[in-house]
KESEDO-6623 format. One record per atom (N, C-alpha, C, O): residue in one letter; atom name; x, y, z. Coordinates in steps of 0.05 Angstrom, whole numbers, plus 5000, padded with zeros to 4 digits. Layout:
N
 type atom   px   py   pz
    A   CA    X    Y    Z
...
This chain:
115
 type atom   px   py   pz
    X    N 6832 6458 4005
    X   CA 6815 6482 4005
    X    C 6827 6501 3984
    X    O 6851 6505 3982
    X    N 6809 6512 3968
    X   CA 6817 6530 3947
    X    C 6799 6554 3947
    X    O 6774 6550 3944
    X    N 6809 6578 3949
    X   CA 6793 6602 3950
    X    C 6771 6600 3971
    X    O 6748 6609 3967
    X    N 6778 6589 3994
    X   CA 6759 6587 4016
    X    C 6738 6565 4013
    X    O 6721 6562 4030
    X    N 6739 6550 3991
    X   CA 6719 6529 3986
    X    C 6733 6501 3988
    X    O 6754 6497 3978
    X    N 6720 6483 4003
    X   CA 6731 6456 4005
    X    C 6726 6441 3979
    X    O 6703 6439 3969
    X    N 6747 6431 3967
    X   CA 6745 6416 3942
    X    C 6760 6390 3944
    X    O 6776 6387 3962
    X    N 6755 6372 3926
    X   CA 6770 6347 3925
    X    C 6776 6343 3896
    X    O 6787 6361 3883
    X    N 6770 6320 3885
    X   CA 6774 6315 3857
    X    C 6750 6325 3842
    X    O 6728 6316 3846
    X    N 6754 6344 3824
    X   CA 6731 6355 3809
    X    C 6717 6333 3793
    X    O 6729 6320 3776
    X    N 6691 6329 3799
    X   CA 6675 6308 3785
    X    C 6674 6313 3755
    X    O 6668 6335 3746
    X    N 6680 6293 3740
    X   CA 6677 6294 3711
    X    C 6701 6304 3697
    X    O 6702 6303 3672
    X    N 6722 6314 3710
    X   CA 6745 6324 3696
    X    C 6767 6303 3693
    X    O 6783 6305 3675
    X    N 6767 6284 3711
    X   CA 6787 6263 3710
    X    C 6814 6272 3721
    X    O 6833 6257 3721
    X    N 6815 6297 3731
    X   CA 6840 6308 3742
    X    C 6839 6306 3772
    X    O 6821 6315 3785
    X    N 6859 6293 3783
    X   CA 6861 6290 3812
    X    C 6870 6316 3825
    X    O 6885 6332 3812
    X    N 6862 6320 3849
    X   CA 6871 6342 3865
    X    C 6901 6338 3869
    X    O 6910 6316 3874
    X    N 6918 6359 3867
    X   CA 6947 6356 3872
    X    C 6952 6342 3898
    X    O 6938 6347 3918
    X    N 6972 6325 3898
    X   CA 6978 6309 3922
    X    C 6982 6325 3948
    X    O 6973 6316 3969
    X    N 6994 6349 3945
    X   CA 6998 6365 3969
    X    C 6972 6375 3981
    X    O 6971 6384 4004
    X    N 6950 6376 3965
    X   CA 6925 6385 3976
    X    C 6906 6362 3984
    X    O 6885 6367 3996
    X    N 6914 6337 3979
    X   CA 6898 6315 3986
    X    C 6899 6310 4016
    X    O 6920 6313 4029
    X    N 6876 6302 4027
    X   CA 6875 6296 4056
    X    C 6851 6278 4061
    X    O 6835 6273 4043
    X    N 6849 6267 4085
    X   CA 6825 6251 4092
    X    C 6800 6268 4087
    X    O 6780 6258 4077
    X    N 6802 6294 4094
    X   CA 6778 6311 4091
    X    C 6771 6315 4062
    X    O 6747 6314 4055
    X    N 6791 6320 4044
    X   CA 6785 6324 4016
    X    C 6772 6299 4003
    X    O 6754 6301 3987
    X    N 6782 6276 4012
    X   CA 6771 6250 4001
    X    C 6742 6247 4011
    X    O 6725 6240 3995
    X    N 6737 6254 4036
    X   CA 6710 6252 4047
    X    C 6691 6272 4033
    X    O 6668 6266 4028
    X    N 6701 6296 4028
    X   CA 6685 6316 4014
    X    C 6678 6306 3986
    X    O 6654 6308 3978
    X    N 6697 6295 3972
    X   CA 6691 6284 3945
    X    C 6671 6261 3946
    X    O 6652 6261 3931
    X    N 6675 6242 3964
    X   CA 6657 6220 3967
    X    C 6629 6230 3974
    X    O 6609 6220 3963
    X    N 6627 6249 3992
    X   CA 6601 6260 4000
    X    C 6587 6274 3977
    X    O 6563 6273 3973
    X    N 6604 6288 3960
    X   CA 6593 6302 3937
    X    C 6580 6281 3918
    X    O 6559 6286 3907
    X    N 6594 6259 3913
    X   CA 6583 6238 3896
    X    C 6557 6227 3908
    X    O 6538 6222 3894
    X    N 6557 6223 3934
    X   CA 6533 6212 3948
    X    C 6509 6230 3943
    X    O 6487 6221 3938
    X    N 6514 6257 3944
    X   CA 6492 6276 3941
    X    C 6483 6277 3912
    X    O 6459 6279 3906
    X    N 6502 6276 3893
    X   CA 6496 6279 3864
    X    C 6482 6255 3853
    X    O 6463 6257 3836
    X    N 6490 6231 3861
    X   CA 6481 6207 3849
    X    C 6456 6197 3864
    X    O 6456 6191 3888
    X    N 6434 6194 3849
    X   CA 6409 6185 3861
    X    C 6406 6155 3856
    X    O 6423 6142 3843
    X    N 6385 6143 3865
    X   CA 6379 6115 3862
    X    C 6404 6098 3870
    X    O 6413 6080 3856
    X    N 6413 6103 3894
    X   CA 6437 6089 3905
    X    C 6429 6064 3919
    X    O 6408 6061 3931
    X    N 6447 6044 3917
    X   CA 6445 6020 3933
    X    C 6472 6017 3947
    X    O 6493 6012 3934
    X    N 6473 6019 3974
    X   CA 6498 6018 3988
    X    C 6507 5989 3991
    X    O 6491 5970 3994
    X    N 6533 5985 3991
    X   CA 6544 5958 3995
    X    C 6542 5951 4025
    X    O 6545 5969 4042
    X    N 6537 5926 4030
    X   CA 6536 5917 4058
    X    C 6565 5915 4069
    X    O 6584 5917 4053
    X    N 6567 5912 4095
    X   CA 6594 5909 4106
    X    C 6609 5885 4094
    X    O 6633 5886 4089
    X    N 6594 5864 4091
    X   CA 6605 5839 4079
    X    C 6616 5844 4051
    X    O 6638 5836 4044
    X    N 6599 5858 4035
    X   CA 6607 5864 4007
    X    C 6632 5883 4007
    X    O 6650 5879 3991
    X    N 6633 5902 4025
    X   CA 6656 5920 4027
    X    C 6681 5904 4035
    X    O 6702 5909 4023
    X    N 6679 5885 4053
    X   CA 6702 5869 4061
    X    C 6712 5853 4037
    X    O 6736 5850 4033
    X    N 6693 5842 4020
    X   CA 6701 5826 3997
    X    C 6716 5844 3977
    X    O 6735 5834 3963
    X    N 6709 5869 3975
    X   CA 6723 5888 3957
    X    C 6746 5902 3971
    X    O 6761 5917 3958
    X    N 6750 5896 3996
    X   CA 6771 5909 4013
    X    C 6767 5939 4013
    X    O 6787 5954 4013
    X    N 6742 5948 4014
    X   CA 6736 5977 4015
    X    C 6724 5984 4042
    X    O 6713 5967 4056
    X    N 6726 6010 4050
    X   CA 6713 6019 4074
    X    C 6683 6023 4071
    X    O 6668 6016 4088
    X    N 6676 6034 4048
    X   CA 6647 6038 4042
    X    C 6644 6042 4012
    X    O 6663 6046 3998
    X    N 6619 6040 4003
    X   CA 6614 6044 3975
    X    C 6585 6040 3968
    X    O 6568 6031 3984
    X    N 6578 6047 3943
    X   CA 6551 6044 3933
    X    C 6551 6042 3902
    X    O 6571 6047 3889
    X    N 6528 6034 3892
    X   CA 6523 6032 3863
    X    C 6500 6051 3858
    X    O 6481 6052 3873
    X    N 6502 6066 3836
    X   CA 6481 6085 3829
    X    C 6476 6085 3799
    X    O 6494 6081 3783
    X    N 6451 6089 3792
    X   CA 6444 6093 3764
    X    C 6445 6123 3758
    X    O 6433 6139 3772
    X    N 6460 6130 3737
    X   CA 6465 6158 3730
    X    C 6453 6163 3703
    X    O 6458 6148 3684
    X    N 6438 6185 3700
    X   CA 6427 6192 3674
    X    C 6450 6195 3653
    X    O 6470 6208 3659
    X    N 6446 6183 3630
    X   CA 6467 6185 3610
    X    C 6454 6187 3582
    X    O 6442 6167 3573
    X    N 6456 6209 3570
    X   CA 6446 6213 3543
    X    C 6463 6234 3529
    X    O 6457 6258 3529
    X    N 6485 6224 3517
    X   CA 6503 6242 3504
    X    C 6504 6238 3474
    X    O 6507 6215 3465
    X    N 6502 6259 3459
    X   CA 6504 6256 3430
    X    C 6531 6245 3422
    X    O 6551 6251 3434
    X    N 6531 6228 3402
    X   CA 6556 6216 3393
    X    C 6565 6191 3407
    X    O 6585 6179 3400
    X    N 6549 6182 3427
    X   CA 6556 6158 3441
    X    C 6539 6134 3432
    X    O 6538 6113 3444
    X    N 6525 6138 3409
    X   CA 6510 6116 3398
    X    C 6488 6105 3416
    X    O 6473 6121 3427
    X    N 6487 6079 3418
    X   CA 6465 6066 3433
    X    C 6470 6065 3463
    X    O 6454 6054 3478
    X    N 6493 6075 3472
    X   CA 6499 6075 3501
    X    C 6480 6095 3515
    X    O 6483 6119 3512
    X    N 6462 6084 3530
    X   CA 6441 6101 3542
    X    C 6440 6099 3573
    X    O 6426 6114 3586
    X    N 6455 6080 3584
    X   CA 6453 6075 3613
    X    C 6481 6076 3625
    X    O 6501 6066 3614
    X    N 6484 6089 3649
    X   CA 6509 6090 3663
    X    C 6504 6080 3691
    X    O 6489 6093 3707
    X    N 6516 6058 3698
    X   CA 6515 6048 3725
    X    C 6542 6054 3738
    X    O 6563 6045 3728
    X    N 6542 6069 3759
    X   CA 6567 6079 3771
    X    C 6572 6064 3797
    X    O 6555 6063 3815
    X    N 6596 6053 3800
    X   CA 6605 6040 3824
    X    C 6624 6059 3838
    X    O 6644 6068 3826
    X    N 6619 6066 3863
    X   CA 6636 6084 3878
    X    C 6645 6070 3904
    X    O 6629 6061 3920
    X    N 6672 6068 3907
    X   CA 6683 6055 3930
    X    C 6703 6074 3943
    X    O 6716 6089 3930
    X    N 6705 6072 3970
    X   CA 6724 6089 3985
    X    C 6740 6071 4004
    X    O 6729 6054 4018
    X    N 6766 6076 4004
    X   CA 6784 6063 4023
    X    C 6806 6083 4030
    X    O 6822 6090 4014
    X    N 6806 6091 4055
    X   CA 6826 6110 4064
    X    C 6826 6136 4048
    X    O 6806 6150 4046
    X    N 6849 6142 4035
    X   CA 6852 6166 4019
    X    C 6844 6162 3990
    X    O 6848 6180 3974
    X    N 6832 6140 3983
    X   CA 6826 6134 3955
    X    C 6796 6131 3950
    X    O 6782 6116 3965
    X    N 6786 6144 3930
    X   CA 6759 6140 3920
    X    C 6761 6129 3892
    X    O 6775 6140 3875
    X    N 6748 6107 3887
    X   CA 6748 6094 3861
    X    C 6720 6097 3850
    X    O 6700 6089 3862
    X    N 6718 6107 3826
    X   CA 6693 6110 3812
    X    C 6695 6096 3785
    X    O 6712 6102 3769
    X    N 6677 6076 3781
    X   CA 6677 6060 3756
    X    C 6650 6064 3743
    X    O 6629 6060 3756
    X    N 6649 6070 3718
    X   CA 6624 6073 3703
    X    C 6621 6050 3684
    X    O 6639 6043 3669
    X    N 6597 6038 3685
    X   CA 6590 6016 3667
    X    C 6570 6028 3648
    X    O 6546 6031 3655
    X    N 6578 6033 3623
    X   CA 6560 6044 3603
    X    C 6549 6021 3586
    X    O 6564 6004 3577
    X    N 6522 6021 3583
    X   CA 6509 5999 3569
    X    C 6488 6009 3550
    X    O 6477 6032 3553
    X    N 6481 5993 3531
    X   CA 6458 5997 3513
    X    C 6433 5988 3528
    X    O 6436 5975 3550
    X    N 6410 5993 3518
    X   CA 6386 5982 3531
    X    C 6387 5951 3533
    X    O 6378 5940 3553
    X    N 6398 5938 3513
    X   CA 6400 5909 3514
    X    C 6420 5901 3535
    X    O 6416 5881 3550
    X    N 6442 5916 3537
    X   CA 6463 5910 3557
    X    C 6453 5915 3586
    X    O 6461 5902 3604
    X    N 6435 5935 3589
    X   CA 6423 5941 3615
    X    C 6409 5916 3626
    X    O 6409 5912 3650
    X    N 6397 5901 3608
    X   CA 6383 5876 3617
    X    C 6403 5856 3628
    X    O 6395 5838 3644
    X    N 6428 5858 3621
    X   CA 6449 5840 3630
    X    C 6466 5852 3652
    X    O 6487 5842 3659
    X    N 6457 5875 3663
    X   CA 6473 5891 3682
    X    C 6483 5874 3705
    X    O 6507 5877 3712
    X    N 6467 5858 3718
    X   CA 6476 5842 3741
    X    C 6499 5824 3734
    X    O 6518 5821 3750
    X    N 6499 5813 3710
    X   CA 6521 5795 3701
    X    C 6547 5812 3699
    X    O 6568 5803 3707
    X    N 6545 5836 3687
    X   CA 6568 5853 3684
    X    C 6579 5863 3710
    X    O 6603 5863 3715
    X    N 6561 5870 3728
    X   CA 6569 5880 3755
    X    C 6583 5858 3770
    X    O 6604 5863 3783
    X    N 6572 5834 3769
    X   CA 6585 5811 3782
    X    C 6613 5806 3773
    X    O 6631 5801 3788
    X    N 6617 5809 3746
    X   CA 6644 5806 3735
    X    C 6663 5828 3744
    X    O 6686 5823 3750
    X    N 6653 5853 3746
    X   CA 6669 5875 3755
    X    C 6677 5872 3785
    X    O 6699 5877 3792
    X    N 6658 5863 3801
    X   CA 6663 5859 3829
    X    C 6685 5838 3834
    X    O 6700 5840 3853
    X    N 6688 5819 3816
    X   CA 6709 5799 3819
    X    C 6736 5811 3813
    X    O 6757 5801 3822
    X    N 6737 5833 3797
    X   CA 6762 5845 3788
    X    C 6770 5869 3805
    X    O 6794 5875 3806
    X    N 6751 5882 3818
    X   CA 6758 5906 3833
    X    C 6766 5899 3861
    X    O 6752 5886 3876
    X    N 6790 5908 3869
    X   CA 6801 5903 3896
    X    C 6819 5926 3904
    X    O 6835 5936 3888
    X    N 6816 5935 3929
    X   CA 6836 5953 3940
    X    C 6857 5936 3952
    X    O 6851 5917 3967
    X    N 6882 5941 3947
    X   CA 6904 5925 3958
    X    C 6917 5940 3981
    X    O 6936 5930 3993
């Protein structure tokens, strides 16, 4: 809690909340914030969560149109939560790469694991 407001890891800054301020509640606040912000979500099934060794998670399409990023126009965001940890992975693709999205996601799912 900071200035009376519940916060966790500020989205988009890449800076984690100091360890002494982290708690189950701050992680849940952050995860819930992502859930609210990200639309077009597809939640992982329990089976998929077990395969990733995560408690819960989802995949979302995030609008992405930033000058200077060339042909990268699509951002598919994978969000996973396990205990005190939230993992957020962004898959940035071109329009051509978006057509291959399932192939890329499948490869990522093989590599992402909570230990």
